N, C-alpha and C positions, 0 to 999 in steps of 0.2 A: 457400566455395563453395555454390551450392543444390544438390540432388540433380540427377541429368540426366535426371531426368524430365520438366523444366520444357521449354517451347517459345520459342521465339522469334518474333513475329510483328509487326504490323502497325498503324501509322496508318489509318484503313479512312476509304476517301472514300464520299460517298452520290453525288456524281455524277461522270462519266467526265471528264478533262482531257484536249485536243487540242492546247491551245495549246505543249507543250514537242514537237510532231510537227506544226505548221506544217499543211500543205497534201497530208500524204502520202493516198497511196490505203485506201481501206477496202473492203474484203471485204462482200459483199452475202450473207447469211443462205441470202435465198432461192436463192442458186445451189448450196447445199450439200445432199447428200441423206445422212442420216447413218442408218447401221443400229447398234441396240444390241447389243454383246455381255453383257456384265454390269452389271446392272441391282441393287446390293443395297438393301436396306430402308433408305428414310430418313423422318424425320417431316416434317409439314406446313413448305411456306414461309412463313419470317415475314419480318416488316419492320424493319430499323433504324431507319428513315425518316430524322429528321433528327438523328442522332447517329454518332460515330464508334465505336462497339462493334462493328463487325464481330468482333471478337476473340473477345467473348464468344459473340455468334449463333452465329457457326462453332462454337467448341469446344463448346456444350452441343449445338448437332444432331450432332456427330460422337459426343459421349459417350449421347448417345440412342440413335443406331445401334447403340453398344456392348452397351447393355443389351437391343437388341432382340436380337443375336445373342446375347448371355450366356444369356437366358434364352426364346431361341428362341418369341418372340411373332410369333405367324400374325396374330393380328388388329389390325389397326390403331385399333381402339377401345382398346386395352390399350397403347397405345406412349405411354412418358412425355414431358411436356411442362415441362420444367425452370427455372425462371426466370433469365432474364437479368438482370433489376436486383438481384436477391438478392447475384449475383456483383459488379455492379459497384458496388453499394453499400458492400460490404468492400472491396473493392479501391479504391475512393476513398479510404477510412479509412485503409488500409495505406500507400497513394502520400501521401498528406498527412503520415505522421510521417515517411518517408524524405526528402521535400521540406525538411520542418524541419531537420533532423537534416544535410542538408546543405547548408544555408544558402542555399536554393534554386535548387543547381545541379544538375537535374533535371527531366527532361522532365514536366510537369504541366498534362495535356491527356487527352483522352477518349481518345486510341488507348492499345492497349496491348499486350501477346502472348500467346500462349496460356499460357506457364506462369503468368501470373497466374490465370488461371481455374484451373487446377490446385492452385495456390499454396492460394487462397481455398477450395477446396472439401476441401483438406486439414488447413486451419485452423478454418475456418467451420461448412463441412456443405454441404448442399445443399436445398433446399425447389423444388416442383412450382410451376408458374406459378400454379395456382389459390390457392396459399396468399401468394403475396406478387408482386401483378404490376408495382409502383414505380411507376405512373401516379397518383400524388395532385398533380398539378398540372393538370388539367382539358385533358388531350388522352389521346387516344386509341391514339397511334400516338407514339414518343417524338419529343420536341422540347427538345434538351438545351442550347442554347446560352448559354440565362438562368444556367440550372445550373452549367454548364462555367465563367463569367465568374466569379459569384459565389465556388464553392469557388477559383478562383486567386486571387481580389483577397483573400479570406480569407488564405490562406497566405502571399501575400506581405506581408499585415499582419504578422503574425507572425515572418516570418522577417527585418524589419527592428528587431523587438526592443524598442520603444520603451521601455520600464521595464526595460531590460540585465540584465534576468531574466526568463526567460518563466513564466507561472503554468499551475500543473499542470491547469487546468480549458480551456485553447483547446483541445484536442481533442474535451472535449464541446461545443463551440461549434460545431466542424465538423460533428460528427454533427448536431447540432440542425439544421443547413441540408439534411442531407440526409435526415434525418428528413422535413420540413418537403416538401423537394421527391419524396421518393419512400415516404415513410411508413415506420413503425417496421417492425424485422424481428421477426416472430413468433416467440417460444421457442420455442411448441408448436405442432403445426397436426394436424388430421386428412385425411385422404385414404385413400379407397378404404372407409371406417368402421374405420381404425385412428390411432391416435393418434401422432404421431412425432415428434420433436425434428430440428433440421438435420441433427444427425449420425448419430442413428439411420435416418432415410430414406437418407441414403448408404450406409450400410448393407446398410437393405433393398434399394436400386438395383445393390449388387455392384460400386460403383466403389472400385477401390485406385488412387489417382493414380501410386503406384510402377509400374504396369503400361506406362506411355506413357513414349516414349520420342521426344525431336525429333533430329531428321537435318540435316542441312544440305552444302553441298560447295562449296567453295571454295580457292584453293591459297595464301593469304596464312595458313595457318594450316597445320599437318603434317595428314596423314590421319590417322585410326584413332584420333586424341584428340580432346576435346572442347574447345569454346572458348566465349566469351561473343560471338554474332554482334555487329557493331560498330552497331545503328540505334537511335537515341532512345529507340522505344516499347520498348525491350527494361529497361524503368525495373530489372526486380528483377533484371537481370542473369543473365537464368537461360542457362544453357548448351546447347549443341547438341554431336549427335556428327558428326565433320566425316568425310567418307567419298567415293571418287571419283566421280564422275559416272555410271559406268555400274553400279556398285552402288548410288547413288541412285537409278535410275529401276529398277533389281531391285526393291528394297524394294518403292515404290509397286506392282509388278507383282505382287510374291509375293502383298502386303496384299489387293488386290484378288481375283487368284485364287483364295485361300481365305477370304472373305466377310468381311473387315475392310476398312472404309473408312479413309479417311485426312484429317486437318487438314490443309490447305495453306494456305501462307502467301503472296504473293509481289508481283509491279509487275503492275498493270492499265491502265499511263497508256498502253500500246503503242494503236496505230492500227489494229491487229487485232485488239482487243478491242471489240467492239461493242456497242450498246444490244439487239441483235436475238439475245443468245444466243449469240454466235460467238467463239471466242479465238484466232486464229492469227498464227505470227510473222512478221509480211510481209518479204520481201527487198526491200526498198522499192527500191534499187538497181537491182538484176534486173526489178523491175517498170516503172519510169519509163523506165530509158535514159537518164535526164535529165544533160545534158552533154556527150553523146556526138557526134561531127561527123554521125552518121546522121539520128540525132533533130536537130538543127538544121537539116537541109538538106530529110527527106521527113517529118518527124515519128511519131510512135511509131505501132507495128503495131496497123493496125485490121482487119487482113484477116476476123477471125472474126465470125460475123453476132452483129450487135447483139443477139438474144436469146438467143445461147448461153450458155451456165451458165460463167462465169470463176472457177475453181478459181484463186485467186491463189498466186505462188510463194512459198516458204515459206524461210528463214533454215535453213542443217543446223547445228547447236551441237555443239561439243566442248569441253571443259572450259575450255580459253582463250579463248572466246569468251564463255563465261559470266561469266569469272572478270574478262575486261574490260570487260563489261557492267554489273558491281556496280562495279568500279573508278573506271568515268568516270561514276557515278551515271545511266545510264540506264535501269538494274534498279534499282528503289526498292521502299521499304518500305510497300506501298500498301491490302493489305486483305485477310483472312482468308474463306475459303470452305471446302465440305467436297465432297470429291471421294470418287464413290459409286458407279463404273462404269466402263466401254468401250466404246467403239464406232468404226467405221472409215466413212468417207465412199464417195461412189462411186468413186475411185480405187484405194478400198483405204487410206488415210492412216491412221492411228489417233490415236484421239482419247479422253478422259476425262471422263464425266460431272461436272459441277461444280452442286452446290446452294448459291445464292448468299443474300442476305439482303437484298433490295433490292423485298420484296414479288413478289406474281404479276405477273410484267412480261416482257414481249419474245416473242420467237416460239414460245420452249420453258416458257413459263410459270414463270419464275422458275431455269430448268436453263441452265446453259451448256455450249456442247462446246466444250474445250481439245485444240489439238493435242499430241501429243507434241511437236514443236519447242517450241510455248510452254513447257509444260512445263519441260523440258530447263534453257531459259534464264533462266525468269523468276520458276521457284519459289525465295524465300529460302530457305525451311525449312518441314518438315513434320512433324506426330506421328503416329504409328503405336501401337498395343497392338506390348508386345514380341513376344508371340507371332508377330507377321506378319513379323517380318524374318527373311530366312533364316538356316538355322542357322548356315553356315559364314560368314556377317559379322556374327553374332550372337556367335560366339565371336571370329573379331577383334577384336570391340571391347569384348570382356569383358564382355558382358551375359548374367545367369543369369536 
C-alpha cells in the first residue's frame, strides 16, 4: 500500500455536462451577493484548456500556496509558478509501466489523482514553469487530444505483445513520444540565479510530500481507517483516511481558519454548478414542485416580483444522503480545484472560495463560490497539510 499522504481525485472535465440533469433549473449568479470572510493567498489563475489535467493544475496551485505560507511571501512577484507538464510528463511514464504490467486492465487516459502529483514530486522532484513549459507542439495552451490518443495506441500495441516477449526498449519508445510532444525534461536549470536539479528545487521550496493527508467520508468502509476510493482515475490506488462527515467538514474549516488552503476533488456535473462562478446544491424537487396536483392545476408559484433576486433552495446533506449520491453515481469523480477561503451570501449562507483552472472566466474571473451544502455532498476527497487537521482528529487517525 502507498503511504497515506496520497490523494484520490478526478477525471478533469473541461466543459460542463448538463445532459444528465435534463431541464433542471439553474441559479443565476447575479441573484447572489457575496461577502468574503477569509481569502488566503493564491497564485494566478491558470488554464488547463483542452486537457484533462485539473488534478495537476489544482494540486500545484495548492502546493504554491503552501510555499507562500511556509516562506511568508508577501510580494506576489515572489510567488512560485510550478510546471504542470513536468508532473504530467512523469506521471504518463509511470502509468504506462503499470498499464503494461496489468495487461491493459487500468485506466490509461488524461485524468488522474492528487496522489499522482505527490508521488511524482517525491520520486522525480519539481521544476518551475520557466524551466519546463511542456508546450512543444505548437500551441500556447494545452491541447492534448492527439497526444493522449497516440500514447494509448502505443501501450495497447505493447500489451498485445506481438513477439510473445516484450523488448526492454519499449519504455524508451513511449518516452520518445513524450519528448516529441512535451520536450525533454531538464536535468539542471537556473532559477533566480541559482542552479538546481528537480530534486534540489523541491528541497529549496521546502515541499515534503509526507506532510499531506488525503481525507474522504463514506460509509461503505469503516470510519477512522484508510481505504482506496473506488474511482477509475485513482490508478495509483492511493488510499484516503475515512472520517464522519461532520469531522470531514471540521477539517476544512480548521484548515482555512489557520491559514491552510485545501486541495478539493469532486463532482461538478450538478445543475447548480454554473459557468458564472456559482456552485449550489439545488433541491430540485422543492424548487420545481413538479408532479404535484397544485402545480398541475395552478402552475408554479410566481408571486415574487420578476426582478427580485431568487436564491434557490438547497438540499440539506447528511451522511446518508452523501453516501446514496455516491452509490447511485450521481456524485461522480469529475474535477479538481483549490479551496482557499470562505464567504457568505446576503442570507448568511456559508460558501467556500474555489480557484478553478479554466482560465480567467465567469463573473468572478476564474473563482467559484461553492456553498457549504455543495461541499458536504459533492466533495469526494480533499488533501490538506497534516498540521491543518484538528489535534483530536489527528490523534484518532494516528497521524504523527
